[in-house]
PQR file of N, CA, C, O and H, with PARSE charges and radii, in Angstrom:
ATOM      1  N   MET A   1      -5.577  -4.714  13.369 -0.4000 1.5000
ATOM      2  CA  MET A   1      -4.427  -5.469  13.820 -0.0000 2.0000
ATOM      3  C   MET A   1      -4.635  -5.797  15.304  0.5500 1.7000
ATOM      4  O   MET A   1      -4.875  -4.904  16.116 -0.5500 1.4000
ATOM      5  N   ASN A   2      -4.541  -7.059  15.641 -0.4000 1.5000
ATOM      6  CA  ASN A   2      -4.761  -7.432  17.035 -0.0000 2.0000
ATOM      7  C   ASN A   2      -3.435  -7.527  17.788  0.5500 1.7000
ATOM      8  O   ASN A   2      -2.361  -7.446  17.192 -0.5500 1.4000
ATOM      9  H   ASN A   2      -4.346  -7.785  14.981  0.4000 1.0000
ATOM     10  N   ALA A   3      -3.527  -7.699  19.101 -0.4000 1.5000
ATOM     11  CA  ALA A   3      -2.342  -7.678  19.952 -0.0000 2.0000
ATOM     12  C   ALA A   3      -1.394  -8.836  19.643  0.5500 1.7000
ATOM     13  O   ALA A   3      -0.178  -8.678  19.742 -0.5500 1.4000
ATOM     14  H   ALA A   3      -4.400  -7.764  19.585  0.4000 1.0000
ATOM     15  N   ALA A   4      -1.928  -9.978  19.275 -0.4000 1.5000
ATOM     16  CA  ALA A   4      -1.069 -11.125  18.960 -0.0000 2.0000
ATOM     17  C   ALA A   4      -0.181 -10.828  17.761  0.5500 1.7000
ATOM     18  O   ALA A   4       0.993 -11.198  17.753 -0.5500 1.4000
ATOM     19  H   ALA A   4      -2.917 -10.106  19.195  0.4000 1.0000
ATOM     20  N   GLU A   5      -0.726 -10.169  16.756 -0.4000 1.5000
ATOM     21  CA  GLU A   5       0.070  -9.791  15.588 -0.0000 2.0000
ATOM     22  C   GLU A   5       1.118  -8.750  15.964  0.5500 1.7000
ATOM     23  O   GLU A   5       2.242  -8.782  15.461 -0.5500 1.4000
ATOM     24  H   GLU A   5      -1.680  -9.869  16.763  0.4000 1.0000
ATOM     25  N   LEU A   6       0.750  -7.835  16.843 -0.4000 1.5000
ATOM     26  CA  LEU A   6       1.685  -6.780  17.244 -0.0000 2.0000
ATOM     27  C   LEU A   6       2.854  -7.336  18.040  0.5500 1.7000
ATOM     28  O   LEU A   6       3.972  -6.832  17.934 -0.5500 1.4000
ATOM     29  H   LEU A   6      -0.163  -7.809  17.251  0.4000 1.0000
ATOM     30  N   ARG A   7       2.609  -8.365  18.832 -0.4000 1.5000
ATOM     31  CA  ARG A   7       3.683  -8.935  19.650 -0.0000 2.0000
ATOM     32  C   ARG A   7       4.766  -9.588  18.802  0.5500 1.7000
ATOM     33  O   ARG A   7       5.893  -9.754  19.268 -0.5500 1.4000
ATOM     34  H   ARG A   7       1.701  -8.775  18.918  0.4000 1.0000
ATOM     35  N   ASN A   8       4.446  -9.962  17.566 -0.4000 1.5000
ATOM     36  CA  ASN A   8       5.420 -10.578  16.671 -0.0000 2.0000
ATOM     37  C   ASN A   8       6.280  -9.551  15.942  0.5500 1.7000
ATOM     38  O   ASN A   8       7.227  -9.922  15.249 -0.5500 1.4000
ATOM     39  H   ASN A   8       3.531  -9.827  17.188  0.4000 1.0000
ATOM     40  N   LYS A   9       5.966  -8.276  16.086 -0.4000 1.5000
ATOM     41  CA  LYS A   9       6.714  -7.228  15.387 -0.0000 2.0000
ATOM     42  C   LYS A   9       7.872  -6.726  16.241  0.5500 1.7000
ATOM     43  O   LYS A   9       7.864  -6.838  17.466 -0.5500 1.4000
ATOM     44  H   LYS A   9       5.196  -7.974  16.648  0.4000 1.0000
ATOM     45  N   SER A  10       8.858  -6.175  15.562 -0.4000 1.5000
ATOM     46  CA  SER A  10      10.017  -5.616  16.263 -0.0000 2.0000
ATOM     47  C   SER A  10       9.669  -4.225  16.797  0.5500 1.7000
ATOM     48  O   SER A  10       8.634  -3.653  16.452 -0.5500 1.4000
ATOM     49  H   SER A  10       8.865  -6.084  14.566  0.4000 1.0000
ATOM     50  N   ALA A  11      10.540  -3.701  17.632 -0.4000 1.5000
ATOM     51  CA  ALA A  11      10.320  -2.382  18.220 -0.0000 2.0000
ATOM     52  C   ALA A  11      10.285  -1.294  17.141  0.5500 1.7000
ATOM     53  O   ALA A  11       9.511  -0.342  17.244 -0.5500 1.4000
ATOM     54  H   ALA A  11      11.381  -4.166  17.911  0.4000 1.0000
ATOM     55  N   GLU A  12      11.115  -1.433  16.114 -0.4000 1.5000
ATOM     56  CA  GLU A  12      11.139  -0.440  15.040 -0.0000 2.0000
ATOM     57  C   GLU A  12       9.833  -0.456  14.255  0.5500 1.7000
ATOM     58  O   GLU A  12       9.319   0.594  13.872 -0.5500 1.4000
ATOM     59  H   GLU A  12      11.744  -2.206  16.030  0.4000 1.0000
ATOM     60  N   GLU A  13       9.301  -1.652  14.019 -0.4000 1.5000
ATOM     61  CA  GLU A  13       8.034  -1.761  13.295 -0.0000 2.0000
ATOM     62  C   GLU A  13       6.893  -1.180  14.120  0.5500 1.7000
ATOM     63  O   GLU A  13       5.987  -0.551  13.574 -0.5500 1.4000
ATOM     64  H   GLU A  13       9.720  -2.505  14.331  0.4000 1.0000
ATOM     65  N   LEU A  14       6.935  -1.389  15.421 -0.4000 1.5000
ATOM     66  CA  LEU A  14       5.906  -0.823  16.295 -0.0000 2.0000
ATOM     67  C   LEU A  14       5.986   0.697  16.316  0.5500 1.7000
ATOM     68  O   LEU A  14       4.961   1.378  16.299 -0.5500 1.4000
ATOM     69  H   LEU A  14       7.672  -1.900  15.865  0.4000 1.0000
ATOM     70  N   ASP A  15       7.203   1.224  16.353 -0.4000 1.5000
ATOM     71  CA  ASP A  15       7.372   2.684  16.319 -0.0000 2.0000
ATOM     72  C   ASP A  15       6.818   3.269  15.031  0.5500 1.7000
ATOM     73  O   ASP A  15       6.164   4.311  15.048 -0.5500 1.4000
ATOM     74  H   ASP A  15       8.036   0.671  16.367  0.4000 1.0000
ATOM     75  N   ALA A  16       7.080   2.597  13.911 -0.4000 1.5000
ATOM     76  CA  ALA A  16       6.595   3.075  12.622 -0.0000 2.0000
ATOM     77  C   ALA A  16       5.066   3.021  12.569  0.5500 1.7000
ATOM     78  O   ALA A  16       4.426   3.949  12.075 -0.5500 1.4000
ATOM     79  H   ALA A  16       7.612   1.750  13.897  0.4000 1.0000
ATOM     80  N   ALA A  17       4.490   1.945  13.074 -0.4000 1.5000
ATOM     81  CA  ALA A  17       3.039   1.813  13.082 -0.0000 2.0000
ATOM     82  C   ALA A  17       2.411   2.878  13.973  0.5500 1.7000
ATOM     83  O   ALA A  17       1.374   3.446  13.630 -0.5500 1.4000
ATOM     84  H   ALA A  17       5.010   1.191  13.476  0.4000 1.0000
ATOM     85  N   LEU A  18       3.035   3.149  15.111 -0.4000 1.5000
ATOM     86  CA  LEU A  18       2.532   4.168  16.028 -0.0000 2.0000
ATOM     87  C   LEU A  18       2.583   5.547  15.373  0.5500 1.7000
ATOM     88  O   LEU A  18       1.648   6.339  15.497 -0.5500 1.4000
ATOM     89  H   LEU A  18       3.878   2.689  15.390  0.4000 1.0000
ATOM     90  N   SER A  19       3.664   5.820  14.688 -0.4000 1.5000
ATOM     91  CA  SER A  19       3.800   7.099  13.997 -0.0000 2.0000
ATOM     92  C   SER A  19       2.724   7.262  12.922  0.5500 1.7000
ATOM     93  O   SER A  19       2.127   8.331  12.792 -0.5500 1.4000
ATOM     94  H   SER A  19       4.423   5.178  14.588  0.4000 1.0000
ATOM     95  N   ASP A  20       2.480   6.204  12.158 -0.4000 1.5000
ATOM     96  CA  ASP A  20       1.451   6.261  11.117 -0.0000 2.0000
ATOM     97  C   ASP A  20       0.066   6.494  11.715  0.5500 1.7000
ATOM     98  O   ASP A  20      -0.726   7.270  11.182 -0.5500 1.4000
ATOM     99  H   ASP A  20       2.965   5.336  12.264  0.4000 1.0000
ATOM    100  N   LEU A  21      -0.217   5.818  12.821 -0.4000 1.5000
ATOM    101  CA  LEU A  21      -1.524   5.973  13.449 -0.0000 2.0000
ATOM    102  C   LEU A  21      -1.696   7.359  14.044  0.5500 1.7000
ATOM    103  O   LEU A  21      -2.797   7.908  14.022 -0.5500 1.4000
ATOM    104  H   LEU A  21       0.427   5.187  13.254  0.4000 1.0000
ATOM    105  N   ARG A  22      -0.630   7.929  14.572 -0.4000 1.5000
ATOM    106  CA  ARG A  22      -0.732   9.288  15.117 -0.0000 2.0000
ATOM    107  C   ARG A  22      -0.997  10.300  14.002  0.5500 1.7000
ATOM    108  O   ARG A  22      -1.747  11.257  14.197 -0.5500 1.4000
ATOM    109  H   ARG A  22       0.265   7.483  14.589  0.4000 1.0000
ATOM    110  N   LYS A  23      -0.381  10.090  12.828 -0.4000 1.5000
ATOM    111  CA  LYS A  23      -0.653  10.964  11.684 -0.0000 2.0000
ATOM    112  C   LYS A  23      -2.102  10.814  11.236  0.5500 1.7000
ATOM    113  O   LYS A  23      -2.768  11.801  10.922 -0.5500 1.4000
ATOM    114  H   LYS A  23       0.228   9.313  12.670  0.4000 1.0000
ATOM    115  N   GLU A  24      -2.582   9.579  11.208 -0.4000 1.5000
ATOM    116  CA  GLU A  24      -3.971   9.328  10.824 -0.0000 2.0000
ATOM    117  C   GLU A  24      -4.923   9.976  11.833  0.5500 1.7000
ATOM    118  O   GLU A  24      -5.945  10.546  11.450 -0.5500 1.4000
ATOM    119  H   GLU A  24      -2.041   8.777  11.463  0.4000 1.0000
ATOM    120  N   GLN A  25      -4.584   9.886  13.121 -0.4000 1.5000
ATOM    121  CA  GLN A  25      -5.410  10.496  14.151 -0.0000 2.0000
ATOM    122  C   GLN A  25      -5.458  12.014  13.974  0.5500 1.7000
ATOM    123  O   GLN A  25      -6.512  12.630  14.128 -0.5500 1.4000
ATOM    124  H   GLN A  25      -3.754   9.423  13.432  0.4000 1.0000
ATOM    125  N   PHE A  26      -4.326  12.602  13.654 -0.4000 1.5000
ATOM    126  CA  PHE A  26      -4.279  14.047  13.427 -0.0000 2.0000
ATOM    127  C   PHE A  26      -5.175  14.423  12.254  0.5500 1.7000
ATOM    128  O   PHE A  26      -5.950  15.376  12.341 -0.5500 1.4000
ATOM    129  H   PHE A  26      -3.469  12.101  13.530  0.4000 1.0000
ATOM    130  N   ASN A  27      -5.071  13.674  11.153 -0.4000 1.5000
ATOM    131  CA  ASN A  27      -5.890  13.965   9.981 -0.0000 2.0000
ATOM    132  C   ASN A  27      -7.375  13.818  10.288  0.5500 1.7000
ATOM    133  O   ASN A  27      -8.186  14.615   9.816 -0.5500 1.4000
ATOM    134  H   ASN A  27      -4.442  12.900  11.082  0.4000 1.0000
ATOM    135  N   LEU A  28      -7.736  12.817  11.067 -0.4000 1.5000
ATOM    136  CA  LEU A  28      -9.139  12.646  11.439 -0.0000 2.0000
ATOM    137  C   LEU A  28      -9.622  13.798  12.315  0.5500 1.7000
ATOM    138  O   LEU A  28     -10.758  14.253  12.179 -0.5500 1.4000
ATOM    139  H   LEU A  28      -7.078  12.169  11.450  0.4000 1.0000
ATOM    140  N   ARG A  29      -8.757  14.271  13.214 -0.4000 1.5000
ATOM    141  CA  ARG A  29      -9.138  15.416  14.051 -0.0000 2.0000
ATOM    142  C   ARG A  29      -9.366  16.663  13.202  0.5500 1.7000
ATOM    143  O   ARG A  29     -10.283  17.442  13.461 -0.5500 1.4000
ATOM    144  H   ARG A  29      -7.834  13.902  13.325  0.4000 1.0000
ATOM    145  N   MET A  30      -8.522  16.845  12.186 -0.4000 1.5000
ATOM    146  CA  MET A  30      -8.686  18.004  11.302 -0.0000 2.0000
ATOM    147  C   MET A  30      -9.989  17.877  10.507  0.5500 1.7000
ATOM    148  O   MET A  30     -10.697  18.866  10.315 -0.5500 1.4000
ATOM    149  H   MET A  30      -7.776  16.212  11.975  0.4000 1.0000
ATOM    150  N   GLN A  31     -10.304  16.675  10.049 -0.4000 1.5000
ATOM    151  CA  GLN A  31     -11.558  16.457   9.325 -0.0000 2.0000
ATOM    152  C   GLN A  31     -12.754  16.733  10.233  0.5500 1.7000
ATOM    153  O   GLN A  31     -13.745  17.325   9.805 -0.5500 1.4000
ATOM    154  H   GLN A  31      -9.729  15.872  10.205  0.4000 1.0000
ATOM    155  N   LYS A  32     -12.654  16.305  11.477 -0.4000 1.5000
ATOM    156  CA  LYS A  32     -13.746  16.537  12.425 -0.0000 2.0000
ATOM    157  C   LYS A  32     -13.930  18.028  12.666  0.5500 1.7000
ATOM    158  O   LYS A  32     -15.056  18.520  12.752 -0.5500 1.4000
ATOM    159  H   LYS A  32     -11.849  15.824  11.825  0.4000 1.0000
ATOM    160  N   GLY A  33     -12.835  18.729  12.772 -0.4000 1.5000
ATOM    161  CA  GLY A  33     -12.895  20.170  13.021 -0.0000 2.0000
ATOM    162  C   GLY A  33     -13.511  20.947  11.881  0.5500 1.7000
ATOM    163  O   GLY A  33     -14.174  21.961  12.102 -0.5500 1.4000
ATOM    164  H   GLY A  33     -11.920  18.330  12.703  0.4000 1.0000
ATOM    165  N   THR A  34     -13.298  20.479  10.659 -0.4000 1.5000
ATOM    166  CA  THR A  34     -13.853  21.180   9.502 -0.0000 2.0000
ATOM    167  C   THR A  34     -15.201  20.616   9.086  0.5500 1.7000
ATOM    168  O   THR A  34     -15.804  21.102   8.129 -0.5500 1.4000
ATOM    169  H   THR A  34     -12.760  19.655  10.480  0.4000 1.0000
ATOM    170  N   GLY A  35     -15.682  19.600   9.788 -0.4000 1.5000
ATOM    171  CA  GLY A  35     -16.988  19.034   9.479 -0.0000 2.0000
ATOM    172  C   GLY A  35     -16.985  18.068   8.309  0.5500 1.7000
ATOM    173  O   GLY A  35     -18.039  17.793   7.737 -0.5500 1.4000
ATOM    174  H   GLY A  35     -15.192  19.205  10.565  0.4000 1.0000
ATOM    175  N   GLN A  36     -15.826  17.550   7.942 -0.4000 1.5000
ATOM    176  CA  GLN A  36     -15.722  16.652   6.799 -0.0000 2.0000
ATOM    177  C   GLN A  36     -15.586  15.189   7.182  0.5500 1.7000
ATOM    178  O   GLN A  36     -15.430  14.340   6.305 -0.5500 1.4000
ATOM    179  H   GLN A  36     -14.969  17.773   8.407  0.4000 1.0000
ATOM    180  N   LEU A  37     -15.641  14.874   8.471 -0.4000 1.5000
ATOM    181  CA  LEU A  37     -15.465  13.502   8.930 -0.0000 2.0000
ATOM    182  C   LEU A  37     -16.716  12.697   8.593  0.5500 1.7000
ATOM    183  O   LEU A  37     -17.798  12.971   9.112 -0.5500 1.4000
ATOM    184  H   LEU A  37     -15.768  15.564   9.183  0.4000 1.0000
ATOM    185  N   SER A  38     -16.563  11.704   7.721 -0.4000 1.5000
ATOM    186  CA  SER A  38     -17.721  10.931   7.278 -0.0000 2.0000
ATOM    187  C   SER A  38     -18.011   9.745   8.190  0.5500 1.7000
ATOM    188  O   SER A  38     -19.163   9.330   8.316 -0.5500 1.4000
ATOM    189  H   SER A  38     -15.684  11.481   7.299  0.4000 1.0000
ATOM    190  N   ARG A  39     -16.970   9.188   8.834 -0.4000 1.5000
ATOM    191  CA  ARG A  39     -17.168   8.028   9.703 -0.0000 2.0000
ATOM    192  C   ARG A  39     -16.548   8.304  11.067  0.5500 1.7000
ATOM    193  O   ARG A  39     -15.357   8.063  11.260 -0.5500 1.4000
ATOM    194  H   ARG A  39     -16.033   9.525   8.732  0.4000 1.0000
ATOM    195  N   PRO A  40     -17.329   8.802  12.009 -0.5600 1.5000
ATOM    196  CA  PRO A  40     -16.801   9.121  13.344  0.2800 2.0000
ATOM    197  C   PRO A  40     -16.225   7.907  14.072  0.5500 1.7000
ATOM    198  O   PRO A  40     -15.397   8.069  14.969 -0.5500 1.4000
ATOM    199  N   SER A  41     -16.639   6.715  13.712 -0.4000 1.5000
ATOM    200  CA  SER A  41     -16.122   5.516  14.374 -0.0000 2.0000
ATOM    201  C   SER A  41     -14.639   5.303  14.089  0.5500 1.7000
ATOM    202  O   SER A  41     -13.970   4.569  14.816 -0.5500 1.4000
ATOM    203  H   SER A  41     -17.312   6.583  12.984  0.4000 1.0000
ATOM    204  N   GLU A  42     -14.128   5.925  13.058 -0.4000 1.5000
ATOM    205  CA  GLU A  42     -12.698   5.817  12.738 -0.0000 2.0000
ATOM    206  C   GLU A  42     -11.845   6.420  13.847  0.5500 1.7000
ATOM    207  O   GLU A  42     -10.735   5.954  14.104 -0.5500 1.4000
ATOM    208  H   GLU A  42     -14.671   6.521  12.467  0.4000 1.0000
ATOM    209  N   MET A  43     -12.362   7.452  14.501 -0.4000 1.5000
ATOM    210  CA  MET A  43     -11.624   8.068  15.610 -0.0000 2.0000
ATOM    211  C   MET A  43     -11.394   7.039  16.718  0.5500 1.7000
ATOM    212  O   MET A  43     -10.289   6.924  17.247 -0.5500 1.4000
ATOM    213  H   MET A  43     -13.263   7.831  14.292  0.4000 1.0000
ATOM    214  N   ASN A  44     -12.441   6.296  17.062 -0.4000 1.5000
ATOM    215  CA  ASN A  44     -12.319   5.284  18.112 -0.0000 2.0000
ATOM    216  C   ASN A  44     -11.390   4.160  17.689  0.5500 1.7000
ATOM    217  O   ASN A  44     -10.600   3.678  18.499 -0.5500 1.4000
ATOM    218  H   ASN A  44     -13.339   6.389  16.632  0.4000 1.0000
ATOM    219  N   ARG A  45     -11.470   3.734  16.433 -0.4000 1.5000
ATOM    220  CA  ARG A  45     -10.633   2.647  15.939 -0.0000 2.0000
ATOM    221  C   ARG A  45      -9.160   3.021  16.038  0.5500 1.7000
ATOM    222  O   ARG A  45      -8.346   2.220  16.496 -0.5500 1.4000
ATOM    223  H   ARG A  45     -12.112   4.126  15.774  0.4000 1.0000
ATOM    224  N   VAL A  46      -8.817   4.221  15.615 -0.4000 1.5000
ATOM    225  CA  VAL A  46      -7.425   4.672  15.634 -0.0000 2.0000
ATOM    226  C   VAL A  46      -6.937   4.836  17.077  0.5500 1.7000
ATOM    227  O   VAL A  46      -5.815   4.449  17.406 -0.5500 1.4000
ATOM    228  H   VAL A  46      -9.478   4.872  15.243  0.4000 1.0000
ATOM    229  N   ARG A  47      -7.782   5.410  17.928 -0.4000 1.5000
ATOM    230  CA  ARG A  47      -7.400   5.614  19.323 -0.0000 2.0000
ATOM    231  C   ARG A  47      -7.123   4.284  20.018  0.5500 1.7000
ATOM    232  O   ARG A  47      -6.162   4.169  20.779 -0.5500 1.4000
ATOM    233  H   ARG A  47      -8.693   5.725  17.660  0.4000 1.0000
ATOM    234  N   LYS A  48      -7.956   3.287  19.759 -0.4000 1.5000
ATOM    235  CA  LYS A  48      -7.759   1.979  20.380 -0.0000 2.0000
ATOM    236  C   LYS A  48      -6.539   1.262  19.804  0.5500 1.7000
ATOM    237  O   LYS A  48      -5.848   0.542  20.524 -0.5500 1.4000
ATOM    238  H   LYS A  48      -8.736   3.381  19.141  0.4000 1.0000
ATOM    239  N   ALA A  49      -6.272   1.452  18.515 -0.4000 1.5000
ATOM    240  CA  ALA A  49      -5.090   0.837  17.906 -0.0000 2.0000
ATOM    241  C   ALA A  49      -3.816   1.436  18.502  0.5500 1.7000
ATOM    242  O   ALA A  49      -2.845   0.718  18.739 -0.5500 1.4000
ATOM    243  H   ALA A  49      -6.833   2.037  17.930  0.4000 1.0000
ATOM    244  N   ILE A  50      -3.818   2.741  18.743 -0.4000 1.5000
ATOM    245  CA  ILE A  50      -2.665   3.388  19.375 -0.0000 2.0000
ATOM    246  C   ILE A  50      -2.456   2.821  20.775  0.5500 1.7000
ATOM    247  O   ILE A  50      -1.325   2.526  21.164 -0.5500 1.4000
ATOM    248  H   ILE A  50      -4.607   3.324  18.551  0.4000 1.0000
ATOM    249  N   ALA A  51      -3.523   2.670  21.521 -0.4000 1.5000
ATOM    250  CA  ALA A  51      -3.420   2.123  22.876 -0.0000 2.0000
ATOM    251  C   ALA A  51      -2.895   0.694  22.844  0.5500 1.7000
ATOM    252  O   ALA A  51      -2.095   0.309  23.697 -0.5500 1.4000
ATOM    253  H   ALA A  51      -4.441   2.909  21.205  0.4000 1.0000
ATOM    254  N   ARG A  52      -3.336  -0.092  21.870 -0.4000 1.5000
ATOM    255  CA  ARG A  52      -2.876  -1.473  21.739 -0.0000 2.0000
ATOM    256  C   ARG A  52      -1.375  -1.527  21.485  0.5500 1.7000
ATOM    257  O   ARG A  52      -0.665  -2.325  22.097 -0.5500 1.4000
ATOM    258  H   ARG A  52      -3.986   0.221  21.177  0.4000 1.0000
ATOM    259  N   ILE A  53      -0.895  -0.677  20.584 -0.4000 1.5000
ATOM    260  CA  ILE A  53       0.529  -0.654  20.250 -0.0000 2.0000
ATOM    261  C   ILE A  53       1.344  -0.209  21.461  0.5500 1.7000
ATOM    262  O   ILE A  53       2.383  -0.798  21.759 -0.5500 1.4000
ATOM    263  H   ILE A  53      -1.471  -0.029  20.086  0.4000 1.0000
ATOM    264  N   LYS A  54       0.882   0.822  22.159 -0.4000 1.5000
ATOM    265  CA  LYS A  54       1.616   1.293  23.327 -0.0000 2.0000
ATOM    266  C   LYS A  54       1.656   0.237  24.420  0.5500 1.7000
ATOM    267  O   LYS A  54       2.658   0.116  25.124 -0.5500 1.4000
ATOM    268  H   LYS A  54       0.038   1.301  21.917  0.4000 1.0000
ATOM    269  N   THR A  55       0.577  -0.531  24.573 -0.4000 1.5000
ATOM    270  CA  THR A  55       0.544  -1.608  25.562 -0.0000 2.0000
ATOM    271  C   THR A  55       1.574  -2.675  25.229  0.5500 1.7000
ATOM    272  O   THR A  55       2.305  -3.135  26.106 -0.5500 1.4000
ATOM    273  H   THR A  55      -0.238  -0.432  24.001  0.4000 1.0000
ATOM    274  N   VAL A  56       1.633  -3.069  23.962 -0.4000 1.5000
ATOM    275  CA  VAL A  56       2.599  -4.097  23.547 -0.0000 2.0000
ATOM    276  C   VAL A  56       4.021  -3.582  23.722  0.5500 1.7000
ATOM    277  O   VAL A  56       4.904  -4.335  24.132 -0.5500 1.4000
ATOM    278  H   VAL A  56       1.039  -2.696  23.249  0.4000 1.0000
ATOM    279  N   MET A  57       4.254  -2.313  23.416 -0.4000 1.5000
ATOM    280  CA  MET A  57       5.591  -1.746  23.585 -0.0000 2.0000
ATOM    281  C   MET A  57       5.997  -1.766  25.058  0.5500 1.7000
ATOM    282  O   MET A  57       7.140  -2.082  25.385 -0.5500 1.4000
ATOM    283  H   MET A  57       3.536  -1.701  23.082  0.4000 1.0000
ATOM    284  N   ASN A  58       5.058  -1.427  25.947 -0.4000 1.5000
ATOM    285  CA  ASN A  58       5.360  -1.449  27.382 -0.0000 2.0000
ATOM    286  C   ASN A  58       5.597  -2.867  27.875  0.5500 1.7000
ATOM    287  O   ASN A  58       6.447  -3.085  28.739 -0.5500 1.4000
ATOM    288  H   ASN A  58       4.129  -1.170  25.682  0.4000 1.0000
ATOM    289  N   GLU A  59       4.863  -3.831  27.344 -0.4000 1.5000
ATOM    290  CA  GLU A  59       5.080  -5.239  27.718 -0.0000 2.0000
ATOM    291  C   GLU A  59       6.479  -5.684  27.318  0.5500 1.7000
ATOM    292  O   GLU A  59       7.168  -6.369  28.073 -0.5500 1.4000
ATOM    293  H   GLU A  59       4.172  -3.655  26.642  0.4000 1.0000
ATOM    294  N   LYS A  60       6.887  -5.284  26.117 -0.4000 1.5000
ATOM    295  CA  LYS A  60       8.228  -5.676  25.654 -0.0000 2.0000
ATOM    296  C   LYS A  60       9.306  -5.030  26.512  0.5500 1.7000
ATOM    297  O   LYS A  60      10.307  -5.667  26.840 -0.5500 1.4000
ATOM    298  H   LYS A  60       6.326  -4.728  25.503  0.4000 1.0000
ATOM    299  N   ARG A  61       9.105  -3.756  26.880 -0.4000 1.5000
ATOM    300  CA  ARG A  61      10.076  -3.082  27.731 -0.0000 2.0000
ATOM    301  C   ARG A  61      10.155  -3.745  29.101  0.5500 1.7000
ATOM    302  O   ARG A  61      11.245  -3.892  29.654 -0.5500 1.4000
ATOM    303  H   ARG A  61       8.292  -3.238  26.614  0.4000 1.0000
ATOM    304  N   ALA A  62       9.035  -4.139  29.645 -0.4000 1.5000
ATOM    305  CA  ALA A  62       8.995  -4.791  30.952 -0.0000 2.0000
ATOM    306  C   ALA A  62       9.655  -6.167  30.872  0.5500 1.7000
ATOM    307  O   ALA A  62      10.309  -6.595  31.823 -0.5500 1.4000
ATOM    308  H   ALA A  62       8.149  -4.020  29.196  0.4000 1.0000
ATOM    309  N   GLY A  63       9.491  -6.853  29.760 -0.4000 1.5000
ATOM    310  CA  GLY A  63      10.115  -8.161  29.583 -0.0000 2.0000
ATOM    311  C   GLY A  63      11.623  -8.057  29.472  0.5500 1.7000
ATOM    312  O   GLY A  63      12.340  -8.945  29.935 -0.5500 1.4000
ATOM    313  H   GLY A  63       8.960  -6.506  28.987  0.4000 1.0000
ATOM    314  N   GLU A  64      12.112  -6.997  28.872 -0.4000 1.5000
ATOM    315  CA  GLU A  64      13.560  -6.804  28.738 -0.0000 2.0000
ATOM    316  C   GLU A  64      14.182  -6.434  30.073  0.5500 1.7000
ATOM    317  O   GLU A  64      15.345  -6.751  30.323 -0.5500 1.4000
ATOM    318  H   GLU A  64      11.530  -6.276  28.497  0.4000 1.0000
ATOM    319  N   ALA A  65      13.421  -5.766  30.934 -0.4000 1.5000
ATOM    320  CA  ALA A  65      13.954  -5.345  32.222 -0.0000 2.0000
ATOM    321  C   ALA A  65      14.159  -6.502  33.176  0.5500 1.7000
ATOM    322  O   ALA A  65      14.976  -6.417  34.094 -0.5500 1.4000
ATOM    323  H   ALA A  65      12.477  -5.509  30.731  0.4000 1.0000
ATOM    324  N   LYS A  66      13.427  -7.581  32.968 -0.4000 1.5000
ATOM    325  CA  LYS A  66      13.541  -8.724  33.879 -0.0000 2.0000
ATOM    326  C   LYS A  66      14.769  -9.528  33.658  0.5500 1.7000
ATOM    327  O   LYS A  66      14.992 -10.519  34.354 -0.5500 1.4000
ATOM    328  H   LYS A  66      12.764  -7.650  32.223  0.4000 1.0000
TER
END
């Protein structure tokens, strides 16, 4: 999901997506800890997606403050 798609979502949808990604990140960390992680690149993908969502959320908050 790219930033342009995220900007079209509401704050509630962004919160839900962030929550889902954090759960996925937790599960990937547990897999890594037990040695069952088959695709280490998934960790980077999830981490960057979380950062993207948080950036869009901060942009929306800054836009509302103006």
